[in-house]
C-alpha positions, 0 to 999 in steps of 0.5 A: 500501500502507498502513500497516496497524493498528499496537498499542501498548505505553503508553512510558516512565516515568510523569511525575514526582509531587507529594506529595499530603496531604489534611488541613489545614495547610501542605502542603495550601495548598502543593498548592492553589496548584500545582493553581492554576497558583500555582507561586511560592506553593506553593514559598514555602509548601514550601521552609521545610518542606522545609529542616525536612526534611519528606519531602512538601515536599522531593519537591514541590520536586523535581518543580517543579525537574523541570518548570520550574514558576515556576523554571527547569527544573533537573534537578540541584537536582530531583535534590537535593531528590529525594534528600532525601525518598528518603534519609527512606523516602518511596516517591514520592520513590525513585520519582521518583529511579528515574525521573531516573536512568532518563532520565540527568536531572540524574545521568548516566544509570544504570539499575541506580542506577534500578532500585536506588530503584525497588525501595526504592519497591515494598517500600513497595507504590508502584504507580508505582515498580512499573509503572517497575520492570516497564517496566525487566524488559520493556525489560532495563535495568539487569535481565536482560530479563524478562517473567515478572517485568514482568508481576509487577510491573504487575501489583502497579501494576495491582490498585492500579489504576494505568491504565498499567499496566493497559495494557501488562499487557494487551500483555503478554496480547496478545504472550503474553510472561511469560504464555500469549497470552490475548486475553480477559484482554488485553481486561479489562485494556485495558478497565479502562485505558481506562474510566480514560481512558487515551488508549493503552489505548483505541486498543489495546482499539479494535483489538481489537475490529478484529481480534476479539481476545478480543471479537467483531469489532465495527468500530463498538465500535473505532471509539468507542474509537479516536476516544476516544484520537484525541480525546486526541490519541495520535497511534496512534489518530488514525492508525488512526482515518484508516484505518478511514475509509478503509476504510469500517470502522465508519464511513462510508468518508470519504477527507476525514475518513482525511486529516483523522485521518493528517494529525493524526498525521503533524504529530506525527511519527507515521511510520506516518501520514505514509506513509499521507497520502503514499499519499492524495496519491499517489492523490488520496484526500481531497485533490488528487493531488499526487506531490510532497506524496506524497513530502514524506510519504513522505521524512518517515517514510521518513527515520524508518526506515518500510520501507514509506515508504522502499518508496514513496519508491524507487517514486516515484523510479522512476517519477519522480512528484514527484521526476525520475525517477532510479533511483540514488536508487529503488535506494537507498531500495528497498534500505534497505526491503528490508534490513529484510525489507520484501518488496515491496521486495526484489522491486522492487530485483531487478527493477532488477538485473535491468534494470539500472536504477540498477545494473549489470545483475547477474542473480545479484544480481537473484535473491538479492532475488527469493529473498529475497523470495519466502522470504517468500511473496511471490508476485511474487518467486517467478514472477520467480524461476520466470522466472531459472530457465526462462532460466538467468538469474543460475542455472543453468537447471532448468525443475524449480526453475521450476515449483516457484516457479510453482507456489508462486505460483500456489497464491497466486493469481497469474495470471501464474504459474498462465500460466507453470504451465500453459505448462509443462505444455503443452511438457512442461518440467520437468514431464512434457507434461498437456495438462489440467494446463496448461488447468487453471491456464491456465483458472484465471489465464484466469478473473481476467482474464489475457489471455495465459491468456485467448489460451492457453485459446484456443489449447488448444480450438482444436487440442483439447489437454486439452479436446475440440475447440472453435472457439467456446470458442476464438473466446470466449477468444480474443475476451477477450484481444483486447478487453483488446488482446492482439495474439495474440489479436486476429490469431487470431481475424481467423484464425477468423472468415476460415477460419470456426472456431467463427465464420461466415466473415466477411473483413470481420472478419477485417480488421478484427482482423488491422488493430488487431494490425497496428496494434500492430506484430505481424509475423503479423497485418502478414502476415495483413493484407497476405494479405488485402489480396493476395487481396482477401477482406474489402477491395478488391484492393489489390497496393500495401497487400499490400506494404506490410503485407508490408514491415512484417512482413518487416522484423521477420523473418516468413518468410511476409511476406518470401515472398510480398513475393518473389512480388510483385517477382517478379510485379511486383504492388504494386511494380516487377518486380524479380527481385533484390529477389525473390531477396533476400527469398525468401533471408531466407524460405529461410535460416528454413527457409521451404519455399515460400521455398526452391522459389522460390530454387532455381528462381531459381538454376536460371534466373539470374535476378538471380543467377549460374545456379548448379545446384548452388544450385539443386539445395540449395534443391530438395532441401531444399524437396522433403524439408521439404514437408508439402504434396504439391504443393509436395513434388512440384513440388521433387521434379520440378524438382530431377530437371530440374536434375539431369539437367543436373549431373554426379555431382560437382555433385550430390553436393556439392549434397547435402553442402550440402543436409545441412549447412544448418541455419536462420539466425535471423529477420533483416529 
């Protein structure tokens, strides 16, 4: 992220000024000596005149002492001579004396005294004093802040042709301070200052062209004016000209030139340029990528309080780029930016609290920071805040609030939020279930290339939810997500090829997609790949490979894989026959509610294979399988077996087995 274009008021009071003369004589000779840098001769000629109470000579001696020209700088001596001339009513000296009070040079800083002397000078129509008095009103120094008064005094000086007053008057029109916002008037006054060569006016006029304010947007004109200010060494113009080169606005995009201009401004201490230069080093644009240099420049800007640089510095600590990874430092810098209202920093600080990185995990604090960023319109924070409400982390679980925050982010085009909003509609959480709306939001995210949404949209087509069932469309969306490496989509695409849904049946393709997901550790795909080896579909039949893949999935708690691994142990396929292992794996799957495993475990207890013969447990598991089975063959088999067991049981034993079945509840998956 870059520090964007900045406009600037001309800062500070006018420089101490000489009293000029036009007529021939000692004053003119002294001024000529001063202008050619012969300060000793100028002082030699001015001093006797000053001692004779010549106000112009007194003012000029004050200026020489104030600048330290030909003598050691001595603000007290400068004040002495300015006061002598000011007391005689010389407007320029009154203005200069006011500046000494405003800056606290040679006298204690005293804005009230500064205003008094500026006011004496403006009564005589002195343009510099009019500007300075306007500045005091703009800043509220020595007088209550009053932009209307600032505008009035700037205008008086501007009407006399004072460039800096013209520039500041233009900026009051830009900002609507003391006057109705009027970009056309702003451009007019900025142009007057710019035409006199004032760098800050040139820079600000360039930005009016960048933004199309008061003039038609014209990047070429913008570059011309920014360059004029930059060539005079104005840091903000150099920084903004760097942005024009970086983004190719009004000039060909050229990172090397951008770096050059950023560096010129950065070397003057301009924080926005330092931050941008850090970005160039971070990204390797116009310079060789160098995280250490990036950190150095981010730190320079961050130390000046620039929120963007503080954020970037926090991110570099979080990622360990150019510095050792240090979440505590990351938190410190992100907090500094966040406290200034920088939304991205607030969001990232929330993430660190949510993850317990650099701070103790604290969902309540995470919500606090997400909310601050979300209220500023940050879509990432709005999405995260939606998740906090969905999961009940740091706030009471509230699906409706989750929907509200997801919608805010989704309306800004945030793909994750669009996908999440689609899921809320699909499952009827926080909103009435509405498959058509789910499809609409999934599609918005999917069209942006968001893989999870592409998978979800494929699922909707495969099931005919919110759209007509269309396996071909399902395959298309699964493939888009699968090509991005989403394991769920790769596995589902393998199913489509295996079952001839939307594509011709092709077990080899099915195996390929199952393997892609299985190699990434996706349990469902590992189970499916095991089935392909178990049955010899798309690969030579290989029970050892089947057992290996079943075990990988079973170790992750996949119930189907646990049940099928139990079958291999029971049959001695791919592993030595081992009923104890078979019973163990059946139990894991049965505890999760898999009816096939419940049936097989019930038969183990009935036959007493590797487990003690136990008709009550046999009845319980067979009864559960019979009552829960969807497949009629399994249901009928379980009923028949249960009845065989019942024939060997007393009524009390049957009643106890039925009680156990009623009280049975599924257990979480266990590896």
